[in-house]
C-alpha positions, 0 to 999 in steps of 0.5 A, a space after each residue: 258181818 260174819 255174825 249174821 250167818 250164825 243168826 237164826 233170824 235177822 230182825 230189821 227192827 226199824 224197817 219192821 221186817 225180818 228174815 223169819 217173816 219175809 221172803 227177802 229174795 222174792 221181795 227185793 232180789 231184783 233191786 239194782 238202784 236204791 235212792 235214799 232221802 230225808 223225808 218219807 213224803 219226798 221218797 214217796 213222791 220220788 218213787 211215783 216219778 221213777 215209776 212214770 219214767 220207767 213206764 211202771 206207774 200204778 193204775 191207782 197212783 198209789 205205792 204202798 209203804 213196805 215199812 208200814 209196820 213202823 213210823 221210823 222210816 218209809 220204803 217204796 219199790 218200783 221195778 229195780 228201784 228201791 226208795 227209802 227215807 233216812 230221817 235227819 242227821 248221821 245217827 238216823 241215816 246210819 241206823 237205816 243204812 245198817 238195816 238196808 245193807 243187811 236187807 240187800 245181803 239177805 235178798 242176794 242182790 248184786 251190783 247195787 248203786 245207792 244214791 242219797 238225794 236231798 236238799 243242802 246249803 250251797 256254797 258259792 252256787 246259784 240257788 237250785 244248783 245240783 252238787 254231785 259229791 266227790 267226797 264227804 269232808 267233816 267240819 274241818 274239811 278232812 275227807 274222813 268219818 270219825 266214830 267211837 267203837 268199843 271205846 276206841 276212835 275209828 277213822 273211815 274213808 269218805 271217798 265216793 265212786 268217781 266213775 259214778 260222779 262222772 256218769 251222773 255229770 254226763 246225764 246232767 249235761 244231756 238233760 241240761 235242766 240244772 246247773 250241776 257241779 262236782 265238788 266236796 260235801 261238808 257233813 256236819 253234826 247239827 243244823 245251826 252252829 255246825 253250819 255257821 248259822 246265825 239264827 240258832 238258840 246259841 251263837 257265839 260267833 259273829 257274821 264276819 267269822 262265819 263268812 270267813 269260815 265258809 270262804 275257807 270251806 269253799 277254797 278247800 273244794 266244798 260246794 255244799 253242806 248237809 248232815 248225812 254224807 260222811 257216814 253214807 260214804 264210809 258205810 258204802 265203802 266198808 260194805 263194797 257198795 257203789 254209792 254217791 
């Protein structure tokens, strides 16, 4: 965004961070991997796990929330790994990603990989399987993210880094703990009707129609359903960040 260079100070409001109050290169300049997920508690547990894996565990077992000045998102850091919560759904992760990408820019980070991790609804898979997303598709199975900007509809690509997908698949084979597949992820606008659930407050379709829709999704290459991947993929593509 060329407008950023004209700003005297950039305030990342939802992170409670700002270029005028924080030294971004000192705080985040060594970051190479960013892992994002829905809830703050999961991302805190994740950073504790990563700390142990990297041999950087805290003597007290505690990891401070860098975004403690707000209750919108939580952020934790160990070595070159940043762990950030993004809430639920496209609007919430979109806000977080705008500020995260600006944070990485102001910190002068390079060669960044961002990975979204989280639960999802599987299609045709055993419970507990891991899906590595090849591309995010919308609820009509198209690999695109549609957004209205200044009153005009903008279509953005939702392809993700294929090399990174293969690297993650190879890691899974070496670990050999989870059934892992590469497939498309369907991103919906809500948890109930958008995903064909029968237990929402409103449901104007029957179980047969639901199962037919899920079969069509599977036949198109969809292996799981969630609510954030489309804007995640689109924003990674636009900002030149390797994402998965």
